[in-house]
Each structure stands twice: as structure tokens, then as C-alpha cells.
C-alpha positions in Angstrom: -60.4 -61.5 -16.4 -57.4 -63.8 -16.1 -55.1 -60.9 -16.9 -56.7 -59.0 -14.0 -56.3 -61.9 -11.6 -52.7 -62.4 -12.7 -52.1 -58.7 -12.2 -53.7 -58.7 -8.8 -51.6 -61.7 -7.7 -48.4 -60.1 -8.9 -49.3 -56.9 -7.0 -50.1 -58.9 -3.9 -46.8 -60.9 -4.2 -44.8 -57.6 -4.6 -46.6 -56.1 -1.6 -45.9 -59.2 0.5 -42.2 -59.1 -0.5 -42.0 -55.4 0.3 -43.7 -55.9 3.7 -41.6 -58.9 4.4 -38.4 -57.0 3.6 -39.5 -54.1 5.8 -40.3 -56.4 8.7 -37.1 -58.3 8.2 -35.1 -55.0 8.2 -37.1 -53.8 11.2 -36.4 -57.0 13.1 -32.7 -56.7 12.2 -32.7 -53.1 13.3 -34.4 -54.0 16.5 -32.0 -56.8 17.2 -29.0 -54.6 16.4 -30.4 -51.7 18.5 -31.0 -53.9 21.5 -27.6 -55.5 21.2 -25.7 -52.3 20.8 -27.4 -50.7 23.8 -27.1 -53.8 26.0 -24.8 -53.4 29.0 -24.7 -56.1 31.6 -24.0 -55.8 35.3 -21.6 -57.7 37.5 -24.3 -59.8 39.1 -26.4 -62.6 37.6 -29.5 -61.7 39.4 -30.9 -60.2 42.6 -30.0 -61.8 45.8 -33.5 -61.1 47.0 -34.8 -63.7 44.4 -34.6 -67.4 45.1 -34.6 -68.3 41.4 -34.7 -67.0 37.9 -37.7 -65.2 36.5 -39.4 -65.3 33.1 -40.6 -61.8 32.2 -43.1 -63.3 29.8 -44.8 -65.0 32.7 -43.7 -63.5 36.0 -44.1 -60.0 37.6 -40.7 -58.2 37.6 -39.1 -54.8 38.2 -37.2 -52.4 36.0 -35.1 -49.6 37.5 -35.3 -46.4 35.3 -32.2 -44.2 35.7 -32.1 -40.8 34.2 -28.7 -39.1 33.9 -28.4 -35.4 33.1 -25.7 -36.1 30.5 -24.8 -34.6 27.1 -21.7 -34.6 25.0 -20.9 -31.0 25.9 -20.8 -31.8 29.6 -18.9 -35.0 29.1 -16.2 -33.2 27.1 -16.0 -30.2 29.3 -15.5 -32.2 32.5 -13.8 -35.2 30.9 -16.5 -37.6 32.3 -17.8 -40.9 31.2 -21.5 -41.8 31.5 -20.8 -43.8 34.7 -19.3 -40.6 36.3 -22.7 -38.9 36.2 -25.1 -39.0 39.1 -28.8 -39.8 38.5 -31.3 -37.0 38.5 -34.2 -39.5 38.0 -34.7 -42.8 39.7 -37.9 -44.8 39.4 -38.7 -48.4 40.1 -41.3 -49.8 37.7 -43.0 -53.0 39.0 -44.9 -54.9 36.3 -47.8 -56.7 37.9 -48.7 -59.4 35.4 -51.7 -60.6 37.5 -53.4 -57.1 37.6 -52.1 -55.7 34.3 -50.7 -52.8 36.2 -47.4 -51.0 36.4 -46.5 -49.5 39.8 -44.1 -46.6 39.5 -42.1 -45.7 42.7 -40.2 -42.4 42.5 -37.1 -42.1 44.7 -35.9 -38.6 45.5 -32.3 -38.1 44.4 -31.1 -37.0 47.9 -32.7 -39.9 49.8 -30.3 -41.2 52.5 -29.6 -44.8 51.5 -27.2 -47.5 52.5 -24.6 -48.5 49.8 -23.6 -52.1 50.4 -20.4 -52.0 48.4 -19.1 -48.8 50.1 -20.6 -49.8 53.5 -22.0 -46.3 54.4 -25.1 -44.2 53.9 -25.1 -41.5 51.3 -27.5 -39.8 48.8 -28.9 -42.4 46.4 -28.0 -40.1 43.5 -24.4 -40.9 44.2 -24.8 -44.7 43.9 -24.5 -44.4 40.1 -21.3 -42.4 40.3 -19.8 -44.9 42.8 -20.9 -48.1 41.0 -22.8 -47.4 37.8 -26.1 -49.1 37.2 -25.2 -52.0 39.3 -24.5 -49.7 42.3 -27.9 -48.0 41.8 -29.7 -51.3 41.6 -28.1 -52.5 44.9 -28.9 -49.2 46.6 -32.5 -49.4 45.6 -32.7 -53.0 46.9 -31.1 -51.8 50.1 -33.7 -49.0 50.5 -36.9 -50.9 49.6 -36.0 -54.6 50.3 -37.3 -55.4 46.8 -35.4 -57.2 44.0 -34.4 -55.1 41.0 -34.4 -57.4 38.0 -33.5 -55.0 35.2 -32.4 -51.5 34.6 -32.7 -48.9 31.8 -30.5 -45.8 31.8 -31.5 -42.9 29.6 -29.8 -39.5 29.0 -31.3 -36.2 28.1 -31.3 -36.8 24.4 -33.4 -39.9 24.9 -36.3 -37.9 26.4 -36.1 -35.4 23.5 -35.9 -38.0 20.8 -38.6 -40.3 22.2 -41.1 -37.5 22.5 -40.4 -36.2 19.1 -40.6 -39.7 17.6 -44.1 -40.3 19.0 -45.3 -36.9 17.7 -45.2 -35.0 21.0 -47.0 -35.5 24.3 -49.9 -33.7 26.0 -49.0 -32.4 29.4 -50.4 -29.8 31.9 -47.4 -27.6 32.6 -47.8 -26.4 36.2 -46.0 -23.1 35.9 -44.0 -20.9 33.5 -40.6 -22.5 32.8 -37.2 -21.3 31.4 -34.7 -24.1 31.2 -31.4 -24.8 29.3 -31.9 -27.1 26.3 -30.4 -30.6 25.9 -27.1 -29.2 24.4 -26.7 -26.3 26.9 -26.5 -23.9 24.0 -29.9 -22.3 24.3 -33.0 -22.1 26.5 -36.5 -23.6 26.3 -39.4 -21.4 27.5 -42.8 -22.7 28.4 -46.0 -21.1 29.7 -48.3 -22.6 32.3 -51.2 -24.7 31.0 -52.2 -27.9 29.2 -50.4 -28.2 25.8 -48.7 -30.6 23.4 -45.0 -30.6 24.1 -42.1 -31.4 21.7 -39.0 -33.2 22.9 -37.1 -30.2 24.2 -40.2 -28.9 26.0 -40.8 -32.2 27.7 -37.2 -32.3 28.8 -37.6 -28.8 30.3 -40.6 -30.0 32.3 -38.8 -33.0 33.8 -35.7 -31.0 34.6 -37.1 -27.8 36.2 -37.0 -27.4 39.9 -36.7 -23.7 40.2 -40.2 -22.8 41.4 -41.1 -25.9 43.4 -38.7 -28.5 44.8 -36.8 -31.5 43.7 -39.8 -33.5 45.0 -42.1 -31.6 42.8 -39.9 -32.4 39.9 -40.0 -36.1 40.9 -43.8 -36.0 40.8 -43.7 -34.4 37.3 -41.3 -37.0 36.1 -43.7 -39.8 37.2 -46.5 -38.0 35.4 -44.4 -37.5 32.2 -43.4 -41.2 32.1 -47.1 -42.1 32.2 -47.9 -39.6 29.5 -45.1 -40.8 27.2 -46.1 -44.5 27.7 -49.7 -43.7 27.1 -48.9 -41.8 23.8 -46.4 -44.5 22.7 -49.3 -47.1 22.8 -51.4 -45.1 20.4 -51.7 -46.3 16.8 -49.9 -43.3 15.4 -46.9 -43.9 17.6 -46.5 -47.6 16.8 -46.0 -46.7 13.1 -42.7 -45.1 14.1 -41.0 -48.2 15.6 -37.9 -47.7 13.5 -37.5 -44.2 15.0 -38.0 -45.5 18.5 -35.5 -48.3 17.9 -32.9 -45.8 16.9 -33.5 -43.8 20.1 -33.0 -46.9 22.1 -29.8 -47.7 20.3 -28.3 -44.2 20.5 -29.4 -42.9 24.0 -30.0 -45.8 26.4 -28.3 -48.7 28.1 -30.0 -51.7 29.7 -29.4 -55.3 30.8 -32.4 -56.9 29.0 -32.1 -59.4 26.3 -33.9 -58.9 23.0 -36.5 -61.6 23.8 -37.3 -59.9 27.1 -37.9 -56.6 25.4 -40.0 -58.2 22.7 -42.1 -60.0 25.5 -42.4 -56.7 27.4 -43.5 -54.8 24.2 -46.1 -57.5 23.3 -47.5 -57.5 26.8 -47.7 -53.7 26.9 -49.2 -53.4 23.4 -51.9 -56.0 23.7 -53.1 -55.4 27.3 -54.9 -52.5 28.9 -52.3 -51.5 31.4 -53.0 -49.2 34.3 -50.4 -47.0 36.0 -50.2 -46.4 39.7 -47.5 -44.1 41.1 -46.1 -42.9 44.3 -43.0 -41.0 45.5 -41.1 -42.0 48.7 -42.2 -39.7 51.4 -39.9 -38.2 54.0 -38.5 -35.0 55.5 -35.5 -32.7 55.3 -32.3 -33.7 57.2 -29.1 -31.8 57.6 -26.1 -33.8 58.8 -25.1 -32.2 62.1 -21.5 -33.0 61.4 -21.0 -30.9 58.3 -24.4 -29.5 57.5 -24.9 -31.5 54.3 -28.5 -31.8 53.1 -30.2 -35.2 52.8 -33.7 -36.5 52.4 -34.7 -38.8 55.2 -37.2 -41.3 53.9 -40.3 -42.0 56.1 -39.8 -45.5 57.6 -43.4 -46.3 57.6 -43.8 -45.5 53.9 -40.7 -47.5 53.0 -42.1 -50.5 54.8 -45.5 -50.1 53.2 -44.1 -49.8 49.7 -41.9 -52.8 50.3 -44.8 -54.9 51.5 -47.0 -54.0 48.5 -44.2 -54.6 45.9 -43.1 -57.9 47.4 -46.7 -59.1 47.4 -46.9 -58.1 43.7 -43.8 -60.0 43.0 -45.0 -63.1 44.9 -42.4 -62.8 47.7 -42.8 -63.2 51.4 -44.1 -60.3 53.4 -41.2 -58.3 55.0 -40.6 -57.7 58.6 -40.1 -54.0 59.4 -36.5 -54.6 60.5 -35.7 -56.3 57.2 -35.3 -52.7 55.9 -32.0 -51.2 57.0 -33.3 -47.7 57.1 -36.0 -48.8 59.6 -33.7 -51.1 61.7 -30.9 -48.5 62.0 -33.0 -45.4 62.1 -31.5 -44.1 65.3 -27.9 -45.0 64.3 -27.5 -43.6 60.8 -24.7 -41.1 60.1 -23.8 -40.2 56.5 -20.4 -41.3 55.2 -19.6 -43.3 58.3 -18.7 -47.0 57.8 -21.3 -49.3 59.4 -19.9 -51.8 62.0 -20.6 -55.5 61.3 -22.6 -55.7 64.5 -25.2 -53.2 63.2 -25.3 -54.9 59.8 -25.7 -58.4 61.0 -26.8 -58.7 64.6 -28.4 -55.5 65.9 -32.1 -55.2 66.2 -34.0 -52.7 68.4 -35.9 -54.1 71.3 -38.9 -51.8 70.7 -40.9 -52.3 67.5 -41.0 -49.3 65.1 -43.5 -46.6 65.9 -45.8 -47.6 63.0 -46.1 -51.2 64.4 -47.0 -50.1 67.9 -50.5 -50.8 69.4 -53.0 -48.0 68.7 -51.0 -46.4 65.9 -53.2 -45.6 62.8 -51.4 -46.3 59.5 -51.0 -43.3 57.3 -50.1 -44.6 53.8 -52.6 -47.2 52.7 -50.8 -49.6 50.4 -48.1 -47.0 49.8 -49.6 -45.9 46.5 -53.2 -45.1 47.2 -52.4 -42.6 50.0 -55.5 -41.0 51.6 -55.9 -37.2 51.7 -52.4 -36.5 50.4 -50.7 -34.2 48.0 -46.9 -34.8 47.9 -46.1 -31.4 46.6 -47.8 -29.8 49.6 -46.9 -32.3 52.3 -43.2 -32.6 51.6 -40.8 -29.7 52.1 -38.0 -30.8 49.8 -35.0 -28.6 49.2 -36.6 -25.2 49.8 -38.1 -22.5 47.7 -36.6 -20.5 44.8 -35.1 -17.9 47.1 -33.0 -20.5 48.9 -32.3 -22.6 45.9 -28.8 -22.0 44.5 -29.9 -23.2 41.1 -32.6 -20.5 40.8 -30.4 -18.3 38.6 -31.6 -15.3 36.6 -32.3 -15.7 32.9 -29.2 -15.7 30.8 -26.7 -16.9 33.5 -24.8 -20.1 33.2 -26.7 -23.2 34.2 -25.0 -26.5 34.4 -26.9 -28.2 37.1 -25.5 -31.7 37.0 -21.9 -31.1 36.2 -21.3 -28.3 38.6 -22.9 -30.3 41.4 -20.7 -33.2 40.5 -17.5 -31.2 40.8 -18.3 -29.0 43.8 -21.5 -29.8 45.8 -20.5 -33.1 47.3 -17.2 -34.3 48.6 -15.6 -37.5 47.2 -15.5 -40.6 49.4 -11.9 -39.8 50.3 -12.7 -36.2 51.2 -15.8 -37.2 53.2 -14.8 -40.4 54.9 -11.0 -40.4 55.2 -9.6 -38.3 58.1 -6.5 -36.5 57.1 -6.2 -33.9 59.9 -4.3 -34.1 63.2 -7.4 -34.9 65.1 -8.0 -38.5 66.0 -10.4 -40.1 63.5 -13.0 -42.6 64.5 -12.1 -46.3 63.9 -14.6 -49.1 63.7 -12.0 -51.8 64.2 -11.6 -52.6 60.5 -8.3 -50.8 60.2 -9.8 -48.0 58.3 -9.9 -44.5 59.7 -12.5 -42.0 58.6 -14.4 -38.9 59.5 -18.1 -38.1 59.3 -17.6 -34.3 59.2 -17.4 -33.8 62.9 -13.6 -33.5 63.1 -13.3 -37.0 64.5 -15.6 -36.4 67.4 -18.1 -39.2 66.8 -20.6 -40.4 69.4 -20.7 -44.1 68.9 -24.0 -44.5 70.7 -26.2 -41.6 69.7 -29.0 -40.5 72.0 -32.2 -42.5 71.5 -35.0 -40.5 70.0 -38.3 -40.5 71.7 -41.6 -41.4 70.1 -43.9 -38.4 70.4 -47.2 -40.1 71.1 -49.3 -41.0 68.1 -48.4 -38.3 65.6 -46.3 -40.5 63.5 -43.1 -38.6 64.2 -40.0 -38.5 66.2 -38.3 -35.6 68.1 -34.7 -36.4 68.7 -31.3 -34.8 69.3 -30.1 -35.2 65.8 -33.1 -34.8 63.6 -36.7 -33.6 63.5 -38.9 -36.0 61.7 -42.5 -35.0 60.9 -43.6 -38.4 59.7 -45.0 -37.3 56.3 
């Protein structure tokens, strides 16, 4: 009997030593992975916060940035990660009081003010202009909500995470045929609910050939929820070492190890609900050079800002705290904004959605009544007009080709180098908005068209949804 007890004790001690060694190695791997993927920003914290936050106690935000980057594209175009634009941008707001994560998807072509550059541009360009820090500032400018942390992932991260958790179940909305993560083959999918591996999940979140960029954004929100839901399952948690390697190899972030541990513990031991929305808006073509932008709906921006600030325990915003609302009638892409408009100007008439008798459209910004974003937003057009809708077998390098040819650089867009007189804002810098120097400093005021929630103006047609 004693021999049996001694044997059992020895086995138990060995088991404890083995488990302890595994946990120690796992902790070291976690610490090493987090440290190697840490990449700070130039700022200590958001200017929209009055003090520091404790993610273990306070509600906070994380900006998720997805770049369509792989080694082949980096080598072919001689690009660093910061040279890529973002194909995915989501603000995750962790509500500690309600055990909820609010996901706000921001379409890549959303016309947004860049504080460092002092002009409006597509929000996808913010990363190319200023890296993660530039993207964080652009999102704060758009939503008037502090961005506390960021996580930047590349294509391989999507593939590896999904494979590490054993695949993810997803309802594929239509047949797909997309290039793989290395651009050396294609991934084909049929419509319907199925379990996707990593390459298949990547195809789902990249495709925009049949629907629009906004349809893709909606799928990306759904895929994030599906991946997080699967990652919380018991089977997925047994592969923590694989997930740590994915983080180390394919992501960058500005969160310390203790913050990530706190976040993981909170997520693992609480029943978290997800609530998502995508910024609504309409198509806008710059009359100066015909460039396409996505004009965010001012009412929806304000409603999202109000809800998220309340979640974060911040004061309720005034509509004109949001620059896209305050300067709605004076926005011209790539044109430097005068100090007067930045610091002093405020319209005399309240925005249309604050006027008496107007019926709000967007609820709290997330629970939107009688709404289907894939039906109500036009986006970039259908497959016939989409230059990326190429026949099977043709070259498809969506992100890198766009980077080199679709959009002009700041110097090409803003600096006037022709013989025509450029517009000058008094700062000593000359630039052009694409009109050949013929800029109307005071654009015609747009008229509110009754109670339909839209504007009909000389420069844009805005349908309010």
C-alpha cells in the first residue's frame, strides 16, 4: 500500500513539474511574443482622454487595422509595412459595464480629416501617411472618440489564426474565387454555410467582386465575431502556443503584456456579447478631379460618437464637435483647411438631424431599425463597373496596384506645379485640389430638402442613408 502511495506521489510530482514547466514556457513564449510584436506610437495617450485608463477596470477602445500585405508584395514594390494602406478598419469598444464589445466598421474610402496633414482624404490613406498613429488620429477625428490601443494584422495572421483554432463556421454569401495569401494561387468557395480554413476565411474577407466594398466590410465584421466566438471555445484555448506564435509573427500592437493578459482573462471568463455597425453614407465624386470617396452620414457619425462616448464614460458630444458635421458644406479633398475653419467657424443653423420635427434614423447607431446595410448603401458599384472584377486567371494584386496607380501622392494631389495660379490659404503653401487652381473659397450652401434626411447641393447629392 505504501509503495502504491509513494508511486502515486512520485507520478503527481512529475506531473506537476511537467505542467509547471509547460506553463512557465508558455508564459515566457507569451511574454516574448507580446514583446516582439509591440510597436509603440509617438503619443502617450489620446488627447480626448483627461487621464490614464486601466484596461482591467475601465472601458476602452482598440483600433483593428488590416493591411493587405505579404512578402511577395513587399519585395516586388520595395515597400515596408507602413507603406501599405488599410483594407480593414474597425474600432472595437470594450464595454466593461455591459460585458459587450461594440464593433464599428469604417469603410476604407471614407472622407476623413487628417490632423497631421491638415486636409481631408480617404481614411485608408492615413496608415500610408502616418502608420498606426496616423490611423488612430484619423479615426478620432472622424468619430470624436478616443482610440486607446491598436492592433495591426496582415493577411497571414487571418490564415494562421483561423487554422490555429481549427477553422471557423461561416455562411458564405456567394461563390468566390480569390487570390491566396501568397498571390501564387487561387481559393475557390461555393455559396453556403460551411467550416472554413485559413485561406478560405481570407478569401471571404477580401472579396468585393460581386457586392461592394461595404458588403465586404459587413462580412469582415461578421468574420471577426465568428473568429472570436470560436477562439473562446475549449478546443481553441488548448492551442494557446499556436496563437501566441501568430501574434508574434503577423501582428503589431501598442499594448503591454499585462494589458493583453487582462483582456484575455476578461474575455475568457465573461459571457461577452458583440454588437456591430458600419458607418453609413453615400457615394461622392470630387468635382475637381472625379476621384471617388465615401461621404459618411453626419447623423450616423454623431449617433455613433454619442453612444461610444457614453460607453467610455465621457461627456455627450455636441454635433459640431465632429469636424465632418461642422464643415460638411466646406469639405474639399486634398485642400489644406484654413485655421479659421478648424478653430473658429461654426454654422449658424444646427445640423439637419437636430432640427425640430426631424425623426432620428439610426437609433443608438448600432441597433438601426429596418435596415440592411448591403441594400441601403450603394458603395463602389457593381461587378460590371468594378475594375477589380477580373476574369479568372488574370493578375490580381488589389492592394499594391492601387497603391502605385489609383491615388496620387500628396505632392501630386496638393502641390500645384502648372502655370495656372494655385490657391493659397495664407500659410505660404500653394496647392491644387484638382480643379487647376480654380477653387471657390466659399462653396454654395446646400439646402436642406425638408424632412427626408438628405441634402441636395451643387457639389454632392446626399441621400442620408
